A tleap script that builds the chain and sets N, CA, C and O, in Angstrom:
source leaprc.protein.ff14SB
mol = sequence {
  NMET ASN LYS VAL ALA ALA VAL ILE LYS ASN
  GLY LEU VAL VAL ASN VAL ILE SER ILE ALA
  ASP GLY LYS GLN PHE LYS SER GLU ILE HIE
  LEU ARG ASN ALA ILE ASP LEU THR GLY LEU
  ARG ALA GLY ILE GLY TRP THR TYR LYS ASP
  GLY LYS PHE ILE GLU PRO PRO LYS THR GLN
  GLU GLN LEU ASP ALA GLU LEU ASN GLN LEU
  ALA LYS ALA GLU ALA ARG SER ALA ALA GLU
  GLY LYS LEU LEU GLU LEU GLY LEU THR THR
  GLU ASP LEU LYS ALA LEU LEU CGLY
}
set mol.1.N position { 0.879 -1.256 -0.106 }
set mol.1.CA position { 0.195 0.036 0.164 }
set mol.1.C position { 1.097 1.278 -0.047 }
set mol.1.O position { 2.198 1.087 0.469 }
set mol.2.N position { 0.988 2.434 -0.614 }
set mol.2.CA position { 1.248 3.010 -0.585 }
set mol.2.C position { 1.592 4.027 0.529 }
set mol.2.O position { 0.984 3.616 1.518 }
set mol.3.N position { 2.193 5.028 0.821 }
set mol.3.CA position { 1.973 6.306 1.564 }
set mol.3.C position { 1.910 7.048 1.360 }
set mol.3.O position { 2.358 7.233 0.229 }
set mol.4.N position { 1.164 8.763 2.283 }
set mol.4.CA position { 0.841 9.451 2.063 }
set mol.4.C position { 1.771 10.320 2.565 }
set mol.4.O position { 2.354 9.839 3.537 }
set mol.5.N position { 2.136 11.453 2.254 }
set mol.5.CA position { 2.897 12.565 2.473 }
set mol.5.C position { 2.563 13.704 2.477 }
set mol.5.O position { 1.546 13.878 1.807 }
set mol.6.N position { 3.067 14.831 3.061 }
set mol.6.CA position { 2.278 15.987 3.066 }
set mol.6.C position { 3.810 16.998 2.992 }
set mol.6.O position { 4.524 17.031 3.994 }
set mol.7.N position { 4.200 17.774 1.749 }
set mol.7.CA position { 5.362 18.816 2.036 }
set mol.7.C position { 4.998 19.410 2.159 }
set mol.7.O position { 3.940 19.832 1.690 }
set mol.8.N position { 6.005 19.979 3.221 }
set mol.8.CA position { 6.072 21.188 4.169 }
set mol.8.C position { 6.999 22.242 3.328 }
set mol.8.O position { 8.046 22.045 2.712 }
set mol.9.N position { 6.342 23.266 3.499 }
set mol.9.CA position { 7.292 24.578 3.357 }
set mol.9.C position { 7.126 25.778 3.860 }
set mol.9.O position { 6.243 26.562 3.511 }
set mol.10.N position { 7.780 25.931 4.514 }
set mol.10.CA position { 7.712 27.422 5.446 }
set mol.10.C position { 6.406 27.488 6.529 }
set mol.10.O position { 5.691 28.392 6.961 }
set mol.11.N position { 6.523 25.654 6.771 }
set mol.11.CA position { 5.508 25.509 7.833 }
set mol.11.C position { 4.354 25.357 7.225 }
set mol.11.O position { 3.507 25.299 8.116 }
set mol.12.N position { 3.849 25.260 6.179 }
set mol.12.CA position { 2.454 25.211 5.081 }
set mol.12.C position { 2.637 24.307 4.364 }
set mol.12.O position { 3.664 24.213 3.692 }
set mol.13.N position { 1.330 23.116 4.339 }
set mol.13.CA position { 1.494 21.919 3.204 }
set mol.13.C position { 1.604 22.419 2.277 }
set mol.13.O position { 0.826 23.365 2.398 }
set mol.14.N position { 2.188 22.516 1.025 }
set mol.14.CA position { 2.257 22.619 0.025 }
set mol.14.C position { 2.022 21.791 -1.370 }
set mol.14.O position { 2.030 22.260 -2.509 }
set mol.15.N position { 1.781 20.237 -0.914 }
set mol.15.CA position { 1.922 19.624 -1.811 }
set mol.15.C position { 1.084 17.877 -0.704 }
set mol.15.O position { 1.189 17.764 0.517 }
set mol.16.N position { 0.556 17.114 -1.385 }
set mol.16.CA position { 0.491 16.112 -1.066 }
set mol.16.C position { 0.990 15.228 -1.673 }
set mol.16.O position { 0.518 15.100 -2.802 }
set mol.17.N position { 2.124 14.221 -1.286 }
set mol.17.CA position { 2.555 12.612 -2.537 }
set mol.17.C position { 2.152 12.050 -2.122 }
set mol.17.O position { 1.748 12.196 -0.968 }
set mol.18.N position { 1.997 10.933 -2.903 }
set mol.18.CA position { 2.059 9.310 -2.720 }
set mol.18.C position { 3.681 8.279 -2.890 }
set mol.18.O position { 4.326 8.085 -3.921 }
set mol.19.N position { 3.925 7.847 -1.683 }
set mol.19.CA position { 5.122 7.152 -2.264 }
set mol.19.C position { 5.168 5.676 -2.210 }
set mol.19.O position { 5.312 5.094 -1.135 }
set mol.20.N position { 5.066 5.135 -3.189 }
set mol.20.CA position { 4.782 3.580 -3.603 }
set mol.20.C position { 5.765 2.712 -2.442 }
set mol.20.O position { 6.899 3.063 -2.119 }
set mol.21.N position { 5.093 1.597 -1.952 }
set mol.21.CA position { 5.925 1.165 -0.878 }
set mol.21.C position { 7.397 0.215 -1.452 }
set mol.21.O position { 7.265 -0.594 -2.370 }
set mol.22.N position { 8.885 0.474 -0.711 }
set mol.22.CA position { 9.830 -0.199 -1.362 }
set mol.22.C position { 10.393 0.702 -2.341 }
set mol.22.O position { 11.407 0.274 -2.893 }
set mol.23.N position { 9.962 1.912 -2.713 }
set mol.23.CA position { 10.207 2.875 -4.037 }
set mol.23.C position { 10.783 3.782 -3.386 }
set mol.23.O position { 9.901 4.370 -2.760 }
set mol.24.N position { 12.307 4.474 -3.065 }
set mol.24.CA position { 12.540 5.875 -2.957 }
set mol.24.C position { 12.026 7.246 -3.657 }
set mol.24.O position { 12.405 7.447 -4.811 }
set mol.25.N position { 11.409 7.948 -3.194 }
set mol.25.CA position { 10.781 8.923 -3.729 }
set mol.25.C position { 12.251 9.418 -5.073 }
set mol.25.O position { 13.467 9.284 -4.942 }
set mol.26.N position { 11.565 9.905 -6.087 }
set mol.26.CA position { 12.702 10.589 -6.790 }
set mol.26.C position { 13.438 12.124 -6.116 }
set mol.26.O position { 14.604 12.500 -6.226 }
set mol.27.N position { 12.686 12.562 -5.657 }
set mol.27.CA position { 13.304 13.997 -5.286 }
set mol.27.C position { 13.606 13.843 -3.384 }
set mol.27.O position { 12.833 13.466 -2.502 }
set mol.28.N position { 14.816 14.240 -3.321 }
set mol.28.CA position { 15.247 14.154 -1.604 }
set mol.28.C position { 14.667 15.479 -1.605 }
set mol.28.O position { 13.950 15.273 -0.625 }
set mol.29.N position { 14.442 16.499 -1.874 }
set mol.29.CA position { 13.975 17.850 -1.327 }
set mol.29.C position { 12.537 17.736 -0.893 }
set mol.29.O position { 11.942 18.582 -0.225 }
set mol.30.N position { 12.021 16.553 -1.360 }
set mol.30.CA position { 10.649 16.230 -0.883 }
set mol.30.C position { 10.575 15.662 0.322 }
set mol.30.O position { 9.944 16.042 1.308 }
set mol.31.N position { 11.534 14.353 0.128 }
set mol.31.CA position { 11.689 13.464 1.390 }
set mol.31.C position { 12.240 14.166 2.104 }
set mol.31.O position { 11.902 13.741 3.208 }
set mol.32.N position { 13.137 15.307 2.318 }
set mol.32.CA position { 13.742 15.920 3.659 }
set mol.32.C position { 12.311 16.749 4.246 }
set mol.32.O position { 12.149 16.876 5.460 }
set mol.33.N position { 11.208 17.344 3.153 }
set mol.33.CA position { 10.324 18.154 4.140 }
set mol.33.C position { 9.404 17.113 3.866 }
set mol.33.O position { 8.344 17.738 3.852 }
set mol.34.N position { 9.152 16.054 3.664 }
set mol.34.CA position { 7.690 15.422 3.795 }
set mol.34.C position { 7.196 14.748 4.695 }
set mol.34.O position { 7.856 13.784 5.083 }
set mol.35.N position { 5.901 15.022 5.317 }
set mol.35.CA position { 5.560 14.211 6.820 }
set mol.35.C position { 4.324 13.565 6.294 }
set mol.35.O position { 3.322 13.932 5.680 }
set mol.36.N position { 5.092 11.763 7.087 }
set mol.36.CA position { 3.954 10.912 7.033 }
set mol.36.C position { 2.380 11.484 7.187 }
set mol.36.O position { 2.203 12.599 7.677 }
set mol.37.N position { 1.216 10.638 6.731 }
set mol.37.CA position { 0.391 11.405 6.717 }
set mol.37.C position { -1.151 10.482 6.972 }
set mol.37.O position { -2.347 10.772 6.974 }
set mol.38.N position { -0.156 8.970 7.221 }
set mol.38.CA position { -0.784 8.011 7.894 }
set mol.38.C position { -1.808 8.000 8.856 }
set mol.38.O position { -1.360 8.263 9.972 }
set mol.39.N position { -2.912 7.812 8.837 }
set mol.39.CA position { -4.055 7.871 10.215 }
set mol.39.C position { -4.071 9.297 10.556 }
set mol.39.O position { -4.831 9.482 11.506 }
set mol.40.N position { -3.373 10.659 10.028 }
set mol.40.CA position { -3.805 12.136 10.205 }
set mol.40.C position { -5.022 12.557 8.979 }
set mol.40.O position { -5.471 11.638 8.294 }
set mol.41.N position { -5.462 13.831 8.777 }
set mol.41.CA position { -6.588 14.359 7.987 }
set mol.41.C position { -5.377 15.969 8.080 }
set mol.41.O position { -4.950 16.683 8.988 }
set mol.42.N position { -5.234 15.911 6.604 }
set mol.42.CA position { -4.450 17.434 6.288 }
set mol.42.C position { -4.434 17.360 4.976 }
set mol.42.O position { -4.814 16.444 4.246 }
set mol.43.N position { -3.921 18.492 4.697 }
set mol.43.CA position { -4.113 18.685 2.788 }
set mol.43.C position { -3.355 20.411 2.494 }
set mol.43.O position { -3.062 21.357 3.226 }
set mol.44.N position { -3.278 20.149 1.152 }
set mol.44.CA position { -2.811 21.578 0.262 }
set mol.44.C position { -3.550 23.012 1.344 }
set mol.44.O position { -4.679 23.245 1.776 }
set mol.45.N position { -2.287 23.669 1.434 }
set mol.45.CA position { -3.187 25.224 2.593 }
set mol.45.C position { -3.240 24.472 4.013 }
set mol.45.O position { -3.394 25.261 4.945 }
set mol.46.N position { -3.163 23.338 4.322 }
set mol.46.CA position { -2.685 23.231 6.130 }
set mol.46.C position { -1.390 24.050 6.642 }
set mol.46.O position { -0.361 23.908 5.982 }
set mol.47.N position { -1.370 24.779 7.615 }
set mol.47.CA position { -0.125 24.933 8.572 }
set mol.47.C position { 0.190 23.716 9.412 }
set mol.47.O position { -0.689 23.061 9.974 }
set mol.48.N position { 1.768 23.380 9.487 }
set mol.48.CA position { 2.018 22.327 10.164 }
set mol.48.C position { 3.226 23.293 11.104 }
set mol.48.O position { 4.320 23.824 10.915 }
set mol.49.N position { 2.353 23.135 12.064 }
set mol.49.CA position { 3.540 23.825 12.976 }
set mol.49.C position { 3.353 22.775 14.564 }
set mol.49.O position { 2.325 22.149 14.822 }
set mol.50.N position { 4.478 22.799 15.370 }
set mol.50.CA position { 4.573 21.735 16.902 }
set mol.50.C position { 4.396 20.541 16.471 }
set mol.50.O position { 3.998 19.685 17.261 }
set mol.51.N position { 4.611 20.274 15.350 }
set mol.51.CA position { 4.286 18.509 14.960 }
set mol.51.C position { 2.991 18.182 14.732 }
set mol.51.O position { 2.537 17.038 14.746 }
set mol.52.N position { 2.294 19.356 14.485 }
set mol.52.CA position { 0.428 19.403 14.117 }
set mol.52.C position { 0.396 20.127 12.805 }
set mol.52.O position { 1.223 20.829 12.221 }
set mol.53.N position { -1.051 19.659 12.476 }
set mol.53.CA position { -1.549 19.918 11.616 }
set mol.53.C position { -2.534 21.006 11.612 }
set mol.53.O position { -3.280 20.801 12.569 }
set mol.54.N position { -2.904 22.124 10.949 }
set mol.54.CA position { -3.627 23.252 11.493 }
set mol.54.C position { -4.671 23.072 10.112 }
set mol.54.O position { -4.158 23.156 8.997 }
set mol.55.N position { -5.766 22.886 10.211 }
set mol.55.CA position { -6.453 23.714 9.146 }
set mol.55.C position { -7.160 24.509 9.051 }
set mol.55.O position { -7.998 24.904 9.862 }
set mol.56.N position { -6.784 25.056 7.462 }
set mol.56.CA position { -6.913 26.770 7.517 }
set mol.56.C position { -8.222 26.925 7.629 }
set mol.56.O position { -9.080 26.053 7.485 }
set mol.57.N position { -8.465 28.782 8.058 }
set mol.57.CA position { -10.031 29.042 8.175 }
set mol.57.C position { -11.391 28.628 7.557 }
set mol.57.O position { -11.101 28.038 6.516 }
set mol.58.N position { -12.192 28.645 7.645 }
set mol.58.CA position { -13.451 28.667 6.775 }
set mol.58.C position { -13.471 29.941 5.965 }
set mol.58.O position { -13.172 31.050 6.406 }
set mol.59.N position { -13.842 29.674 4.779 }
set mol.59.CA position { -14.526 31.015 4.235 }
set mol.59.C position { -15.904 30.913 4.121 }
set mol.59.O position { -16.649 29.939 4.006 }
set mol.60.N position { -16.156 32.468 4.193 }
set mol.60.CA position { -17.086 32.558 4.228 }
set mol.60.C position { -18.519 31.979 3.634 }
set mol.60.O position { -19.700 31.892 3.971 }
set mol.61.N position { -17.484 31.577 2.322 }
set mol.61.CA position { -18.614 30.521 1.268 }
set mol.61.C position { -19.033 29.221 1.951 }
set mol.61.O position { -20.128 28.686 2.119 }
set mol.62.N position { -17.368 28.793 2.397 }
set mol.62.CA position { -17.759 27.110 3.261 }
set mol.62.C position { -19.225 27.493 4.006 }
set mol.62.O position { -20.393 27.204 3.745 }
set mol.63.N position { -18.361 28.554 5.416 }
set mol.63.CA position { -19.490 28.485 6.507 }
set mol.63.C position { -20.805 28.906 5.432 }
set mol.63.O position { -21.861 28.610 5.992 }
set mol.64.N position { -20.971 29.330 4.463 }
set mol.64.CA position { -22.761 29.980 4.197 }
set mol.64.C position { -23.399 28.579 3.590 }
set mol.64.O position { -24.537 28.257 3.931 }
set mol.65.N position { -22.655 27.778 2.704 }
set mol.65.CA position { -22.629 26.032 2.678 }
set mol.65.C position { -22.972 26.076 3.379 }
set mol.65.O position { -24.081 26.580 3.559 }
set mol.66.N position { -21.944 25.359 4.650 }
set mol.66.CA position { -22.257 24.554 5.353 }
set mol.66.C position { -23.839 24.876 6.636 }
set mol.66.O position { -24.528 24.077 7.270 }
set mol.67.N position { -23.869 26.344 6.542 }
set mol.67.CA position { -25.197 26.997 6.916 }
set mol.67.C position { -26.547 26.850 6.164 }
set mol.67.O position { -27.627 27.203 6.637 }
set mol.68.N position { -26.339 26.202 4.747 }
set mol.68.CA position { -27.608 26.168 4.058 }
set mol.68.C position { -27.812 25.174 4.311 }
set mol.68.O position { -28.970 24.990 4.688 }
set mol.69.N position { -26.697 23.674 4.274 }
set mol.69.CA position { -27.023 22.488 4.420 }
set mol.69.C position { -27.903 22.392 5.914 }
set mol.69.O position { -28.730 21.495 6.083 }
set mol.70.N position { -27.661 23.267 6.800 }
set mol.70.CA position { -28.435 22.618 7.556 }
set mol.70.C position { -29.448 22.839 8.483 }
set mol.70.O position { -29.825 22.439 9.584 }
set mol.71.N position { -29.860 23.954 7.252 }
set mol.71.CA position { -30.981 24.293 7.192 }
set mol.71.C position { -31.845 23.850 6.580 }
set mol.71.O position { -33.009 24.226 6.716 }
set mol.72.N position { -31.352 22.662 5.507 }
set mol.72.CA position { -32.151 22.028 4.352 }
set mol.72.C position { -32.341 20.744 5.246 }
set mol.72.O position { -33.287 20.003 4.979 }
set mol.73.N position { -31.647 20.491 6.107 }
set mol.73.CA position { -31.674 19.347 6.894 }
set mol.73.C position { -32.651 19.272 8.056 }
set mol.73.O position { -33.298 18.332 8.517 }
set mol.74.N position { -32.540 20.770 8.440 }
set mol.74.CA position { -33.615 20.989 9.925 }
set mol.74.C position { -34.960 21.336 8.788 }
set mol.74.O position { -35.321 20.201 8.476 }
set mol.75.N position { -35.600 22.041 8.249 }
set mol.75.CA position { -36.499 21.494 7.201 }
set mol.75.C position { -37.313 20.290 7.040 }
set mol.75.O position { -38.505 20.088 7.275 }
set mol.76.N position { -36.112 19.319 6.447 }
set mol.76.CA position { -36.528 18.039 5.827 }
set mol.76.C position { -37.107 17.361 6.894 }
set mol.76.O position { -38.185 16.787 6.735 }
set mol.77.N position { -36.278 17.354 8.419 }
set mol.77.CA position { -36.765 16.483 9.629 }
set mol.77.C position { -37.670 16.958 10.309 }
set mol.77.O position { -38.408 16.314 11.054 }
set mol.78.N position { -37.714 18.892 9.986 }
set mol.78.CA position { -39.663 18.944 10.522 }
set mol.78.C position { -40.387 18.148 9.338 }
set mol.78.O position { -40.944 17.070 9.546 }
set mol.79.N position { -40.351 18.599 8.407 }
set mol.79.CA position { -41.563 17.908 7.502 }
set mol.79.C position { -41.987 16.341 7.387 }
set mol.79.O position { -43.136 15.916 7.271 }
set mol.80.N position { -40.799 15.594 7.447 }
set mol.80.CA position { -40.871 14.450 7.893 }
set mol.80.C position { -41.592 14.314 9.242 }
set mol.80.O position { -42.495 13.493 9.084 }
set mol.81.N position { -41.573 14.756 10.455 }
set mol.81.CA position { -42.122 14.538 11.585 }
set mol.81.C position { -43.597 14.793 11.218 }
set mol.81.O position { -44.426 13.954 11.569 }
set mol.82.N position { -44.034 16.021 10.456 }
set mol.82.CA position { -44.976 16.348 10.205 }
set mol.82.C position { -45.787 15.451 9.831 }
set mol.82.O position { -46.923 15.285 10.276 }
set mol.83.N position { -45.107 14.661 8.774 }
set mol.83.CA position { -45.841 13.846 7.941 }
set mol.83.C position { -46.315 12.625 8.528 }
set mol.83.O position { -47.384 12.016 8.505 }
set mol.84.N position { -44.952 12.417 9.177 }
set mol.84.CA position { -45.472 10.980 10.494 }
set mol.84.C position { -46.849 11.386 11.060 }
set mol.84.O position { -47.850 10.931 10.508 }
set mol.85.N position { -46.983 12.291 12.225 }
set mol.85.CA position { -47.658 13.064 12.535 }
set mol.85.C position { -49.819 12.198 11.584 }
set mol.85.O position { -50.744 11.426 11.832 }
set mol.86.N position { -49.373 13.048 10.683 }
set mol.86.CA position { -50.375 12.659 9.453 }
set mol.86.C position { -51.055 11.254 9.358 }
set mol.86.O position { -52.220 11.003 9.050 }
set mol.87.N position { -49.884 10.262 9.753 }
set mol.87.CA position { -50.056 9.032 9.624 }
set mol.87.C position { -49.636 7.657 8.845 }
set mol.87.O position { -50.028 6.494 8.936 }
set mol.88.N position { -48.428 8.477 7.844 }
set mol.88.CA position { -47.832 8.161 7.067 }
set mol.88.C position { -46.290 7.063 7.461 }
set mol.88.O position { -45.351 7.734 7.891 }
set mol.89.N position { -46.095 5.996 7.379 }
set mol.89.CA position { -44.900 5.201 7.550 }
set mol.89.C position { -43.636 5.825 7.922 }
set mol.89.O position { -43.530 7.026 8.174 }
set mol.90.N position { -42.764 5.055 7.948 }
set mol.90.CA position { -41.600 5.455 7.693 }
set mol.90.C position { -41.314 4.754 6.365 }
set mol.90.O position { -40.571 5.368 5.599 }
set mol.91.N position { -41.747 3.655 5.998 }
set mol.91.CA position { -41.841 3.610 4.516 }
set mol.91.C position { -42.217 4.119 3.468 }
set mol.91.O position { -41.589 4.207 2.413 }
set mol.92.N position { -43.421 4.531 3.745 }
set mol.92.CA position { -44.037 5.787 2.600 }
set mol.92.C position { -43.441 6.766 2.772 }
set mol.92.O position { -43.744 7.508 1.838 }
set mol.93.N position { -42.367 7.519 3.773 }
set mol.93.CA position { -41.795 8.361 3.906 }
set mol.93.C position { -40.352 8.320 3.198 }
set mol.93.O position { -39.987 9.418 2.778 }
set mol.94.N position { -39.339 7.093 2.962 }
set mol.94.CA position { -38.971 6.380 2.070 }
set mol.94.C position { -39.111 6.597 0.469 }
set mol.94.O position { -38.371 7.199 -0.309 }
set mol.95.N position { -40.392 5.855 0.242 }
set mol.95.CA position { -41.171 6.126 -0.960 }
set mol.95.C position { -41.119 7.959 -1.554 }
set mol.95.O position { -40.677 8.356 -2.632 }
set mol.96.N position { -41.582 8.589 -0.701 }
set mol.96.CA position { -42.406 9.965 -1.410 }
set mol.96.C position { -40.732 10.929 -1.275 }
set mol.96.O position { -40.446 11.923 -1.943 }
set mol.97.N position { -39.841 10.251 -0.210 }
set mol.97.CA position { -38.627 11.143 0.074 }
set mol.97.C position { -37.582 11.105 -0.313 }
set mol.97.O position { -36.787 12.023 -0.517 }
set mol.98.N position { -37.429 9.392 -0.532 }
set mol.98.CA position { -35.996 8.980 -1.245 }
set mol.98.C position { -35.349 8.848 0.510 }
set mol.98.O position { -34.177 8.532 0.713 }
savepdb mol mol.pdb
quit
């Protein structure tokens, strides 16, 4: 199984690379600046400080999209509750709403 590593430059993840097992990566620069991501979550744009990866702050667009998804989920849940109160079954809801 390939290993995944973050390439760090000036404390910032600038690339994520895959290194095949048993193979040496061709660029020594990448290897010296690469941190193993096995079992970790990080990506390009993240900060690497004091041995930890820090997710970049979310943009206003991302925050708005999350809020919109939450509002839709709450509206769907409320609608499902009302339909169940009217006597529909969970199977009816699945057929109706998917």
